[in-house]
Backbone and ligand atoms as CSV (ligand in chain L), in Angstrom:
chain,resi,resn,atom,element,x,y,z
A,1,UNK,N,N,0.645,13.151,61.869
A,1,UNK,CA,C,1.274,11.852,61.618
A,1,UNK,C,C,0.364,10.968,60.773
A,2,UNK,N,N,-0.916,10.987,61.128
A,2,UNK,CA,C,-1.871,10.199,60.362
A,2,UNK,C,C,-1.890,10.656,58.905
A,3,UNK,N,N,-1.907,11.980,58.721
A,3,UNK,CA,C,-1.969,12.510,57.356
A,3,UNK,C,C,-0.685,12.211,56.597
A,4,UNK,N,N,0.430,12.270,57.331
A,4,UNK,CA,C,1.699,11.978,56.674
A,4,UNK,C,C,1.720,10.524,56.191
A,5,UNK,N,N,1.256,9.611,57.057
A,5,UNK,CA,C,1.218,8.203,56.663
A,5,UNK,C,C,0.264,7.978,55.506
A,6,UNK,N,N,-0.848,8.678,55.539
A,6,UNK,CA,C,-1.819,8.550,54.456
A,6,UNK,C,C,-1.210,9.037,53.143
A,7,UNK,N,N,-0.495,10.162,53.232
A,7,UNK,CA,C,0.157,10.690,52.034
A,7,UNK,C,C,1.176,9.694,51.493
A,8,UNK,N,N,1.959,9.095,52.388
A,8,UNK,CA,C,2.964,8.126,51.940
A,8,UNK,C,C,2.298,6.921,51.281
A,9,UNK,N,N,1.178,6.496,51.860
A,9,UNK,CA,C,0.459,5.359,51.294
A,9,UNK,C,C,-0.035,5.691,49.890
A,10,UNK,N,N,-0.623,6.883,49.746
A,10,UNK,CA,C,-1.125,7.288,48.433
A,10,UNK,C,C,0.028,7.398,47.440
A,11,UNK,N,N,1.166,7.890,47.900
A,11,UNK,CA,C,2.323,8.007,47.016
A,11,UNK,C,C,2.751,6.632,46.531
A,12,UNK,N,N,2.757,5.668,47.450
A,12,UNK,CA,C,3.133,4.309,47.069
A,12,UNK,C,C,2.169,3.758,46.021
A,13,UNK,N,N,0.893,3.982,46.256
A,13,UNK,CA,C,-0.118,3.419,45.359
A,13,UNK,C,C,0.010,4.006,43.963
A,14,UNK,N,N,0.303,5.301,43.890
A,14,UNK,CA,C,0.271,5.972,42.584
A,14,UNK,C,C,1.656,6.197,41.984
A,15,UNK,N,N,2.685,5.621,42.561
A,15,UNK,CA,C,4.028,5.934,42.090
A,15,UNK,C,C,4.599,4.854,41.186
A,16,UNK,N,N,3.734,4.046,40.568
A,16,UNK,CA,C,4.269,2.924,39.799
A,16,UNK,C,C,5.070,3.383,38.596
A,17,UNK,N,N,4.929,4.644,38.167
A,17,UNK,CA,C,5.732,5.100,37.034
A,17,UNK,C,C,6.974,5.857,37.477
A,18,UNK,N,N,7.202,5.974,38.773
A,18,UNK,CA,C,8.325,6.775,39.260
A,18,UNK,C,C,9.511,5.928,39.699
A,19,UNK,N,N,9.357,4.633,39.730
A,19,UNK,CA,C,10.484,3.791,40.115
A,19,UNK,C,C,11.428,3.623,38.933
A,20,UNK,N,N,12.612,3.139,39.197
A,20,UNK,CA,C,13.636,3.087,38.152
A,20,UNK,C,C,13.280,2.089,37.058
A,21,UNK,N,N,12.843,0.922,37.465
A,21,UNK,CA,C,12.481,-0.083,36.482
A,21,UNK,C,C,10.991,-0.331,36.603
A,22,UNK,N,N,10.275,-0.056,35.552
A,22,UNK,CA,C,8.826,-0.074,35.691
A,22,UNK,C,C,8.161,-0.874,34.582
A,23,UNK,N,N,7.002,-1.366,34.913
A,23,UNK,CA,C,6.085,-1.897,33.923
A,23,UNK,C,C,4.932,-0.906,33.816
A,24,UNK,N,N,4.189,-0.951,32.735
A,24,UNK,CA,C,2.970,-0.142,32.708
A,24,UNK,C,C,2.112,-0.468,33.931
A,25,UNK,N,N,1.357,0.491,34.407
A,25,UNK,CA,C,0.617,0.313,35.654
A,25,UNK,C,C,-0.405,-0.816,35.578
A,26,UNK,N,N,-0.805,-1.185,34.361
A,26,UNK,CA,C,-1.775,-2.271,34.232
A,26,UNK,C,C,-1.096,-3.623,34.012
A,27,UNK,N,N,0.229,-3.667,34.206
A,27,UNK,CA,C,0.969,-4.910,34.012
A,27,UNK,C,C,1.633,-5.331,35.308
A,28,UNK,N,N,2.079,-6.578,35.337
A,28,UNK,CA,C,2.781,-7.110,36.493
A,28,UNK,C,C,4.203,-7.469,36.083
A,29,UNK,N,N,5.138,-7.286,37.015
A,29,UNK,CA,C,6.523,-7.634,36.733
A,29,UNK,C,C,6.861,-8.972,37.386
A,30,UNK,N,N,7.349,-9.913,36.594
A,30,UNK,CA,C,7.969,-11.112,37.145
A,30,UNK,C,C,8.827,-11.760,36.070
A,31,UNK,N,N,9.775,-12.545,36.492
A,31,UNK,CA,C,10.652,-13.302,35.593
A,31,UNK,C,C,11.307,-12.417,34.530
A,32,UNK,N,N,11.601,-11.174,34.895
A,32,UNK,CA,C,12.366,-10.309,34.002
A,32,UNK,C,C,11.565,-9.585,32.937
A,33,UNK,N,N,10.228,-9.713,32.974
A,33,UNK,CA,C,9.407,-9.059,31.958
A,33,UNK,C,C,8.155,-8.481,32.603
A,34,UNK,N,N,7.463,-7.652,31.817
A,34,UNK,CA,C,6.147,-7.157,32.215
A,34,UNK,C,C,5.093,-8.032,31.542
A,35,UNK,N,N,4.078,-8.380,32.301
A,35,UNK,CA,C,2.994,-9.210,31.774
A,35,UNK,C,C,1.674,-8.470,31.942
A,36,UNK,N,N,0.891,-8.496,30.878
A,36,UNK,CA,C,-0.419,-7.837,30.866
A,36,UNK,C,C,-1.483,-8.899,30.637
A,37,UNK,N,N,-2.393,-9.013,31.578
A,37,UNK,CA,C,-3.534,-9.917,31.430
A,37,UNK,C,C,-4.698,-9.067,30.945
A,38,UNK,N,N,-5.170,-9.330,29.745
A,38,UNK,CA,C,-6.201,-8.449,29.188
A,38,UNK,C,C,-7.492,-8.572,29.981
A,39,UNK,N,N,-8.074,-7.444,30.391
A,39,UNK,CA,C,-9.351,-7.501,31.113
A,39,UNK,C,C,-10.516,-7.873,30.204
A,40,UNK,N,N,-10.330,-7.665,28.897
A,40,UNK,CA,C,-11.401,-7.994,27.951
A,40,UNK,C,C,-10.907,-9.081,27.006
A,41,UNK,N,N,-11.859,-9.726,26.351
A,41,UNK,CA,C,-11.478,-10.748,25.376
A,41,UNK,C,C,-11.168,-10.088,24.035
A,42,UNK,N,N,-10.296,-10.745,23.289
A,42,UNK,CA,C,-10.080,-10.373,21.892
A,42,UNK,C,C,-10.958,-11.274,21.043
A,43,UNK,N,N,-11.359,-10.794,19.866
A,43,UNK,CA,C,-12.269,-11.591,19.037
A,43,UNK,C,C,-11.565,-12.812,18.469
A,44,UNK,N,N,-10.247,-12.745,18.337
A,44,UNK,CA,C,-9.492,-13.891,17.826
A,44,UNK,C,C,-8.011,-13.712,18.171
A,45,UNK,N,N,-7.214,-14.743,17.886
A,45,UNK,CA,C,-5.805,-14.724,18.241
A,45,UNK,C,C,-5.032,-13.609,17.530
A,46,UNK,N,N,-5.227,-13.414,16.204
A,46,UNK,CA,C,-4.499,-12.319,15.550
A,46,UNK,C,C,-4.813,-10.952,16.164
A,47,UNK,N,N,-6.056,-10.733,16.549
A,47,UNK,CA,C,-6.409,-9.447,17.158
A,47,UNK,C,C,-5.715,-9.290,18.507
A,48,UNK,N,N,-5.641,-10.385,19.262
A,48,UNK,CA,C,-4.937,-10.341,20.548
A,48,UNK,C,C,-3.467,-10.015,20.328
A,49,UNK,N,N,-2.866,-10.674,19.338
A,49,UNK,CA,C,-1.444,-10.424,19.083
A,49,UNK,C,C,-1.218,-8.978,18.654
A,50,UNK,N,N,-2.115,-8.461,17.810
A,50,UNK,CA,C,-1.968,-7.075,17.340
A,50,UNK,C,C,-1.999,-6.105,18.517
A,51,UNK,N,N,-2.856,-6.379,19.492
A,51,UNK,CA,C,-2.934,-5.501,20.662
A,51,UNK,C,C,-1.640,-5.565,21.458
A,52,UNK,N,N,-1.114,-6.767,21.634
A,52,UNK,CA,C,0.150,-6.903,22.373
A,52,UNK,C,C,1.278,-6.175,21.651
A,53,UNK,N,N,1.323,-6.269,20.337
A,53,UNK,CA,C,2.383,-5.608,19.575
A,53,UNK,C,C,2.231,-4.094,19.644
A,54,UNK,N,N,0.986,-3.633,19.664
A,54,UNK,CA,C,0.742,-2.193,19.793
A,54,UNK,C,C,1.200,-1.687,21.158
A,55,UNK,N,N,1.224,-2.601,22.144
A,55,UNK,CA,C,1.706,-2.233,23.475
A,55,UNK,C,C,3.232,-2.333,23.571
A,56,UNK,N,N,3.887,-2.660,22.473
A,56,UNK,CA,C,5.346,-2.738,22.473
A,56,UNK,C,C,5.889,-4.100,22.822
A,57,UNK,N,N,5.035,-5.115,22.843
A,57,UNK,CA,C,5.496,-6.466,23.165
A,57,UNK,C,C,4.926,-7.462,22.191
A,58,UNK,N,N,4.537,-8.595,22.721
A,58,UNK,CA,C,3.922,-9.630,21.900
A,58,UNK,C,C,3.157,-10.543,22.851
A,59,UNK,N,N,2.423,-11.489,22.303
A,59,UNK,CA,C,1.777,-12.475,23.170
A,59,UNK,C,C,2.840,-13.206,23.980
A,60,UNK,N,N,2.532,-13.519,25.208
A,60,UNK,CA,C,3.506,-14.143,26.109
A,60,UNK,C,C,3.773,-15.585,25.703
A,61,UNK,N,N,5.022,-15.969,25.846
A,61,UNK,CA,C,5.440,-17.349,25.606
A,61,UNK,C,C,6.058,-17.883,26.895
A,62,UNK,N,N,5.387,-18.817,27.567
A,62,UNK,CA,C,5.982,-19.390,28.784
A,62,UNK,C,C,7.281,-20.125,28.428
A,63,UNK,N,N,8.321,-19.858,29.189
A,63,UNK,CA,C,9.632,-20.405,28.840
A,63,UNK,C,C,10.111,-21.480,29.795
A,64,UNK,N,N,9.396,-21.692,30.888
A,64,UNK,CA,C,9.810,-22.715,31.854
A,64,UNK,C,C,8.609,-23.072,32.710
A,65,UNK,N,N,8.756,-24.145,33.475
A,65,UNK,CA,C,7.669,-24.564,34.366
A,65,UNK,C,C,7.307,-23.453,35.343
A,66,UNK,N,N,8.318,-22.802,35.914
A,66,UNK,CA,C,8.035,-21.775,36.919
A,66,UNK,C,C,7.462,-20.527,36.260
A,67,UNK,N,N,7.965,-20.163,35.073
A,67,UNK,CA,C,7.417,-19.018,34.359
A,67,UNK,C,C,5.967,-19.286,33.953
A,68,UNK,N,N,5.701,-20.514,33.509
A,68,UNK,CA,C,4.329,-20.904,33.152
A,68,UNK,C,C,3.407,-20.762,34.361
A,69,UNK,N,N,3.905,-21.193,35.517
A,69,UNK,CA,C,3.107,-21.102,36.743
A,69,UNK,C,C,2.849,-19.637,37.107
A,70,UNK,N,N,3.872,-18.800,36.979
A,70,UNK,CA,C,3.703,-17.378,37.314
A,70,UNK,C,C,2.664,-16.719,36.403
A,71,UNK,N,N,2.713,-17.046,35.114
A,71,UNK,CA,C,1.723,-16.490,34.181
A,71,UNK,C,C,0.329,-16.970,34.555
A,72,UNK,N,N,0.227,-18.261,34.860
A,72,UNK,CA,C,-1.075,-18.824,35.240
A,72,UNK,C,C,-1.598,-18.180,36.526
A,73,UNK,N,N,-0.704,-17.969,37.488
A,73,UNK,CA,C,-1.128,-17.330,38.740
A,73,UNK,C,C,-1.609,-15.902,38.483
A,74,UNK,N,N,-0.944,-15.205,37.562
A,74,UNK,CA,C,-1.374,-13.837,37.235
A,74,UNK,C,C,-2.749,-13.856,36.582
A,75,UNK,N,N,-2.978,-14.856,35.734
A,75,UNK,CA,C,-4.302,-15.000,35.126
A,75,UNK,C,C,-5.359,-15.230,36.193
A,76,UNK,N,N,-5.063,-16.148,37.104
A,76,UNK,CA,C,-6.042,-16.467,38.147
A,76,UNK,C,C,-6.333,-15.252,39.004
A,77,UNK,N,N,-5.282,-14.480,39.312
A,77,UNK,CA,C,-5.467,-13.288,40.141
A,77,UNK,C,C,-6.374,-12.277,39.451
A,78,UNK,N,N,-6.432,-12.340,38.130
A,78,UNK,CA,C,-7.303,-11.446,37.363
A,78,UNK,C,C,-8.616,-12.120,36.978
A,79,UNK,N,N,-8.883,-13.280,37.561
A,79,UNK,CA,C,-10.097,-14.043,37.236
A,79,UNK,C,C,-10.192,-14.374,35.748
A,80,UNK,N,N,-9.061,-14.598,35.130
A,80,UNK,CA,C,-9.012,-15.016,33.723
A,80,UNK,C,C,-8.615,-16.484,33.707
A,81,UNK,N,N,-9.441,-17.294,33.077
A,81,UNK,CA,C,-9.225,-18.738,33.171
A,81,UNK,C,C,-8.797,-19.372,31.858
A,82,UNK,N,N,-8.965,-18.660,30.767
A,82,UNK,CA,C,-8.455,-19.146,29.484
A,82,UNK,C,C,-7.885,-17.935,28.769
A,83,UNK,N,N,-6.702,-18.071,28.201
A,83,UNK,CA,C,-6.091,-16.908,27.554
A,83,UNK,C,C,-5.190,-17.342,26.418
A,84,UNK,N,N,-5.240,-16.563,25.327
A,84,UNK,CA,C,-4.309,-16.801,24.230
A,84,UNK,C,C,-2.884,-16.565,24.702
A,85,UNK,N,N,-1.979,-17.424,24.256
A,85,UNK,CA,C,-0.548,-17.213,24.463
A,85,UNK,C,C,0.143,-17.243,23.097
A,86,UNK,N,N,1.418,-16.963,23.087
A,86,UNK,CA,C,2.129,-16.719,21.835
A,86,UNK,C,C,2.601,-17.965,21.109
A,87,UNK,N,N,1.674,-18.855,20.812
A,87,UNK,CA,C,1.977,-20.075,20.069
A,87,UNK,C,C,1.047,-20.176,18.872
A,88,UNK,N,N,1.599,-20.484,17.720
A,88,UNK,CA,C,0.765,-20.672,16.533
A,88,UNK,C,C,1.466,-21.616,15.578
A,89,UNK,N,N,0.659,-22.196,14.718
A,89,UNK,CA,C,1.182,-23.200,13.811
A,89,UNK,C,C,1.712,-22.555,12.539
A,90,UNK,N,N,2.834,-23.030,12.108
A,90,UNK,CA,C,3.447,-22.515,10.887
A,90,UNK,C,C,3.371,-23.600,9.823
A,91,UNK,N,N,2.787,-23.249,8.679
A,91,UNK,CA,C,2.638,-24.218,7.587
A,91,UNK,C,C,4.016,-24.583,7.035
A,92,UNK,N,N,4.255,-25.859,6.910
A,92,UNK,CA,C,5.544,-26.306,6.358
A,92,UNK,C,C,5.385,-26.858,4.945
A,93,UNK,N,N,4.131,-26.843,4.422
A,93,UNK,CA,C,3.906,-27.333,3.075
A,93,UNK,C,C,3.858,-28.840,2.979
A,94,UNK,N,N,4.106,-29.511,4.072
A,94,UNK,CA,C,4.137,-30.975,4.092
A,94,UNK,C,C,2.945,-31.543,4.848
A,95,UNK,N,N,2.101,-30.679,5.393
A,95,UNK,CA,C,0.961,-31.141,6.164
A,95,UNK,C,C,1.319,-31.542,7.584
A,96,UNK,N,N,2.560,-31.362,7.962
A,96,UNK,CA,C,2.990,-31.684,9.325
A,96,UNK,C,C,3.332,-30.385,10.051
A,97,UNK,N,N,2.368,-29.485,10.061
A,97,UNK,CA,C,2.613,-28.156,10.612
A,97,UNK,C,C,3.028,-28.234,12.080
A,98,UNK,N,N,3.914,-27.337,12.445
A,98,UNK,CA,C,4.512,-27.354,13.770
A,98,UNK,C,C,4.175,-26.062,14.505
A,99,UNK,N,N,4.004,-26.156,15.822
A,99,UNK,CA,C,3.783,-24.951,16.617
A,99,UNK,C,C,5.087,-24.194,16.809
A,100,UNK,N,N,4.999,-22.902,16.565
A,100,UNK,CA,C,6.111,-21.987,16.770
A,100,UNK,C,C,5.698,-20.938,17.794
A,101,UNK,N,N,6.700,-20.319,18.386
A,101,UNK,CA,C,6.408,-19.169,19.234
A,101,UNK,C,C,6.352,-17.928,18.357
A,102,UNK,N,N,5.806,-16.848,18.915
A,102,UNK,CA,C,5.758,-15.587,18.171
A,102,UNK,C,C,7.161,-15.053,17.895
A,103,UNK,N,N,8.175,-15.650,18.505
A,103,UNK,CA,C,9.549,-15.240,18.202
A,103,UNK,C,C,10.113,-16.016,17.020
A,104,UNK,N,N,9.295,-16.880,16.423
A,104,UNK,CA,C,9.711,-17.542,15.196
A,104,UNK,C,C,10.553,-18.790,15.388
A,105,UNK,N,N,10.503,-19.373,16.579
A,105,UNK,CA,C,11.251,-20.607,16.827
A,105,UNK,C,C,10.321,-21.630,17.474
A,106,UNK,N,N,10.694,-22.883,17.403
A,106,UNK,CA,C,9.919,-23.892,18.109
A,106,UNK,C,C,10.135,-23.727,19.615
A,107,UNK,N,N,9.093,-23.902,20.406
A,107,UNK,CA,C,9.253,-23.713,21.858
A,107,UNK,C,C,10.192,-24.761,22.460
A,108,UNK,N,N,11.064,-24.311,23.341
A,108,UNK,CA,C,11.964,-25.247,24.023
A,108,UNK,C,C,11.271,-25.849,25.239
A,109,UNK,N,N,10.244,-25.142,25.752
A,109,UNK,CA,C,9.435,-25.652,26.865
A,109,UNK,C,C,8.008,-25.782,26.367
A,110,UNK,N,N,7.351,-26.901,26.656
A,110,UNK,CA,C,5.940,-27.062,26.321
A,110,UNK,C,C,5.190,-27.612,27.519
A,111,UNK,N,N,3.894,-27.338,27.552
A,111,UNK,CA,C,3.060,-27.781,28.675
A,111,UNK,C,C,1.653,-28.090,28.177
A,112,UNK,N,N,1.581,-28.893,27.111
A,112,UNK,CA,C,0.282,-29.242,26.531
A,112,UNK,C,C,-0.522,-30.100,27.499
A,113,UNK,N,N,-1.819,-29.824,27.536
A,113,UNK,CA,C,-2.733,-30.675,28.285
A,113,UNK,C,C,-2.716,-32.058,27.625
A,114,UNK,N,N,-2.852,-33.135,28.416
A,114,UNK,CA,C,-2.839,-34.472,27.814
A,114,UNK,C,C,-3.832,-34.588,26.651
A,115,UNK,N,N,-3.377,-35.105,25.530
A,115,UNK,CA,C,-4.223,-35.219,24.349
A,115,UNK,C,C,-4.166,-34.018,23.425
A,116,UNK,N,N,-3.489,-32.958,23.873
A,116,UNK,CA,C,-3.320,-31.742,23.071
A,116,UNK,C,C,-1.861,-31.640,22.613
A,117,UNK,N,N,-1.571,-30.985,21.507
A,117,UNK,CA,C,-2.530,-30.354,20.595
A,117,UNK,C,C,-3.302,-31.397,19.798
A,118,UNK,N,N,-4.625,-31.197,19.707
A,118,UNK,CA,C,-5.504,-32.185,19.082
A,118,UNK,C,C,-5.844,-31.861,17.633
A,119,UNK,N,N,-5.695,-30.591,17.254
A,119,UNK,CA,C,-6.049,-30.145,15.897
A,119,UNK,C,C,-7.447,-30.611,15.506
A,120,UNK,N,N,-8.388,-30.493,16.434
A,120,UNK,CA,C,-9.765,-30.898,16.157
A,120,UNK,C,C,-10.311,-30.127,14.970
A,121,UNK,N,N,-10.899,-30.829,14.031
A,121,UNK,CA,C,-11.445,-30.183,12.849
A,121,UNK,C,C,-10.382,-29.741,11.858
A,122,UNK,N,N,-9.136,-29.992,12.190
A,122,UNK,CA,C,-8.053,-29.652,11.274
A,122,UNK,C,C,-7.722,-28.180,11.185
A,123,UNK,N,N,-8.229,-27.375,12.126
A,123,UNK,CA,C,-7.924,-25.933,12.026
A,123,UNK,C,C,-7.584,-25.308,13.385
A,124,UNK,N,N,-7.037,-26.112,14.291
A,124,UNK,CA,C,-6.641,-25.548,15.586
A,124,UNK,C,C,-5.174,-25.134,15.494
A,125,UNK,N,N,-4.965,-23.899,15.072
A,125,UNK,CA,C,-3.621,-23.432,14.740
A,125,UNK,C,C,-3.065,-22.411,15.727
A,126,UNK,N,N,-3.785,-22.166,16.829
A,126,UNK,CA,C,-3.297,-21.193,17.810
A,126,UNK,C,C,-3.337,-21.799,19.209
A,127,UNK,N,N,-2.631,-21.159,20.135
A,127,UNK,CA,C,-2.481,-21.724,21.473
A,127,UNK,C,C,-3.132,-20.894,22.557
A,128,UNK,N,N,-3.616,-21.589,23.584
A,128,UNK,CA,C,-4.174,-20.928,24.763
A,128,UNK,C,C,-3.704,-21.644,26.014
A,129,UNK,N,N,-3.753,-20.910,27.134
A,129,UNK,CA,C,-3.498,-21.510,28.434
A,129,UNK,C,C,-4.837,-21.783,29.092
A,130,UNK,N,N,-4.947,-22.977,29.687
A,130,UNK,CA,C,-6.215,-23.441,30.246
A,130,UNK,C,C,-6.251,-23.247,31.757
A,131,UNK,N,N,-7.449,-23.341,32.328
A,131,UNK,CA,C,-7.556,-23.282,33.784
A,131,UNK,C,C,-7.070,-24.576,34.428
A,132,UNK,N,N,-7.152,-24.616,35.727
A,132,UNK,CA,C,-6.697,-25.786,36.476
A,132,UNK,C,C,-7.468,-27.026,36.054
A,133,UNK,N,N,-6.766,-28.108,35.869
A,133,UNK,CA,C,-7.398,-29.368,35.489
A,133,UNK,C,C,-7.023,-30.479,36.460
A,134,UNK,N,N,-6.607,-30.109,37.642
A,134,UNK,CA,C,-6.130,-31.125,38.567
A,134,UNK,C,C,-7.250,-32.073,38.976
A,135,UNK,N,N,-6.974,-33.339,38.986
A,135,UNK,CA,C,-7.919,-34.309,39.525
A,135,UNK,C,C,-7.490,-34.782,40.908
A,136,UNK,N,N,-6.328,-34.330,41.354
A,136,UNK,CA,C,-5.801,-34.803,42.635
A,136,UNK,C,C,-5.894,-33.737,43.715
A,137,UNK,N,N,-6.528,-32.615,43.415
A,137,UNK,CA,C,-6.701,-31.577,44.421
A,137,UNK,C,C,-5.627,-30.513,44.383
A,138,UNK,N,N,-4.478,-30.824,43.809
A,138,UNK,CA,C,-3.422,-29.831,43.712
A,138,UNK,C,C,-3.689,-28.875,42.565
A,139,UNK,N,N,-3.065,-27.725,42.612
A,139,UNK,CA,C,-3.264,-26.738,41.564
A,139,UNK,C,C,-2.196,-26.912,40.497
A,140,UNK,N,N,-2.552,-27.616,39.453
A,140,UNK,CA,C,-1.587,-27.870,38.389
A,140,UNK,C,C,-2.067,-27.250,37.080
A,141,UNK,N,N,-2.811,-26.151,37.196
A,141,UNK,CA,C,-3.358,-25.508,36.012
A,141,UNK,C,C,-2.298,-24.869,35.146
A,142,UNK,N,N,-2.779,-24.325,34.039
A,142,UNK,CA,C,-1.875,-23.625,33.147
A,142,UNK,C,C,-1.366,-24.475,32.008
A,143,UNK,N,N,-2.042,-25.603,31.771
A,143,UNK,CA,C,-1.626,-26.408,30.623
A,143,UNK,C,C,-2.216,-25.809,29.347
A,144,UNK,N,N,-1.694,-26.256,28.211
A,144,UNK,CA,C,-2.000,-25.595,26.947
A,144,UNK,C,C,-2.949,-26.417,26.084
A,145,UNK,N,N,-3.683,-25.699,25.257
A,145,UNK,CA,C,-4.578,-26.315,24.282
A,145,UNK,C,C,-4.419,-25.585,22.955
A,146,UNK,N,N,-4.574,-26.318,21.861
A,146,UNK,CA,C,-4.653,-25.666,20.560
A,146,UNK,C,C,-6.126,-25.449,20.221
A,147,UNK,N,N,-6.420,-24.322,19.600
A,147,UNK,CA,C,-7.795,-23.970,19.254
A,147,UNK,C,C,-7.767,-23.141,17.975
A,148,UNK,N,N,-8.921,-22.988,17.315
A,148,UNK,CA,C,-8.934,-22.174,16.103
A,148,UNK,C,C,-8.517,-20.732,16.392
A,149,UNK,N,N,-7.842,-20.130,15.427
A,149,UNK,CA,C,-7.388,-18.741,15.576
A,149,UNK,C,C,-8.492,-17.751,15.236
A,150,UNK,N,N,-9.605,-18.249,14.681
A,150,UNK,CA,C,-10.643,-17.351,14.148
A,150,UNK,C,C,-11.605,-16.906,15.252
A,151,UNK,N,N,-12.724,-16.322,14.820
A,151,UNK,CA,C,-13.634,-15.672,15.760
A,151,UNK,C,C,-14.499,-16.640,16.573
A,152,UNK,N,N,-14.332,-17.920,16.409
A,152,UNK,CA,C,-15.223,-18.854,17.100
A,152,UNK,C,C,-14.992,-18.877,18.604
A,153,UNK,N,N,-13.769,-18.570,19.031
A,153,UNK,CA,C,-13.448,-18.681,20.457
A,153,UNK,C,C,-12.732,-17.413,20.938
A,154,UNK,N,N,-13.494,-16.363,21.234
A,154,UNK,CA,C,-12.860,-15.167,21.804
A,154,UNK,C,C,-12.194,-15.524,23.134
A,155,UNK,N,N,-11.066,-14.916,23.393
A,155,UNK,CA,C,-10.331,-15.229,24.615
A,155,UNK,C,C,-9.692,-13.963,25.183
A,156,UNK,N,N,-9.469,-13.984,26.491
A,156,UNK,CA,C,-8.528,-13.045,27.066
A,156,UNK,C,C,-7.149,-13.400,26.514
A,157,UNK,N,N,-6.134,-12.616,26.834
A,157,UNK,CA,C,-4.805,-12.896,26.314
A,157,UNK,C,C,-3.755,-12.332,27.259
A,158,UNK,N,N,-2.568,-12.865,27.134
A,158,UNK,CA,C,-1.446,-12.434,27.984
A,158,UNK,C,C,-0.375,-11.819,27.087
A,159,UNK,N,N,-0.064,-10.554,27.341
A,159,UNK,CA,C,1.020,-9.886,26.610
A,159,UNK,C,C,2.277,-9.870,27.475
A,160,UNK,N,N,3.402,-9.897,26.804
A,160,UNK,CA,C,4.693,-9.809,27.491
A,160,UNK,C,C,5.493,-8.692,26.847
A,161,UNK,N,N,5.972,-7.766,27.677
A,161,UNK,CA,C,6.837,-6.694,27.173
A,161,UNK,C,C,8.054,-6.587,28.065
A,162,UNK,N,N,9.111,-6.008,27.518
A,162,UNK,CA,C,10.283,-5.725,28.335
A,162,UNK,C,C,9.952,-4.593,29.287
A,163,UNK,N,N,10.570,-4.609,30.459
A,163,UNK,CA,C,10.344,-3.495,31.361
A,163,UNK,C,C,11.118,-2.286,30.843
A,164,UNK,N,N,10.647,-1.110,31.243
A,164,UNK,CA,C,11.235,0.146,30.764
A,164,UNK,C,C,12.149,0.730,31.821
A,165,UNK,N,N,13.203,1.369,31.372
A,165,UNK,CA,C,14.024,2.158,32.300
A,165,UNK,C,C,13.500,3.570,32.298
A,166,UNK,N,N,13.100,4.021,33.476
A,166,UNK,CA,C,12.517,5.352,33.611
A,166,UNK,C,C,13.541,6.256,34.287
A,167,UNK,N,N,13.913,7.340,33.636
A,167,UNK,CA,C,14.981,8.199,34.169
A,167,UNK,C,C,14.505,9.155,35.232
A,168,UNK,N,N,13.220,9.161,35.540
A,168,UNK,CA,C,12.726,10.053,36.596
A,168,UNK,C,C,13.312,9.656,37.933
L,1,CA,CA,CA,-7.281,-28.655,20.937
């Protein structure tokens, strides 16, 4: 009986690819998608995005307060406190560049940290999710900041992919 239970436990642990609807084993499922919190930093935002696209998805774009919270909680669970997300500035030729999502539209939900986006130095064209900034003791982390897309600020990153249907 002990061995049978042990076998069942091991099967549960290693069967993440055998269920009908699955995410890659290194991803988490919530809000209808698979989310991957990178264990390592990318040297810059484009490199992070390229990795997400190579995984069949793209950088994650929080779409609601609750989705933003779920992504932030997944980051915290992985001890990741700052991460690139799928927001970047698109030049409009008028000098009033606007943040777009990696899906090519303006975000319908935003959660900028107060005072952000600041465009400090005039080159903060990419987005990240920040750690908790609560001053009242509550956990209200997960607000956004704009930062340079270049190599000055390596970051972890959050990828979002559709879940797969596995016929096994
Ligand atoms: Ca900023």
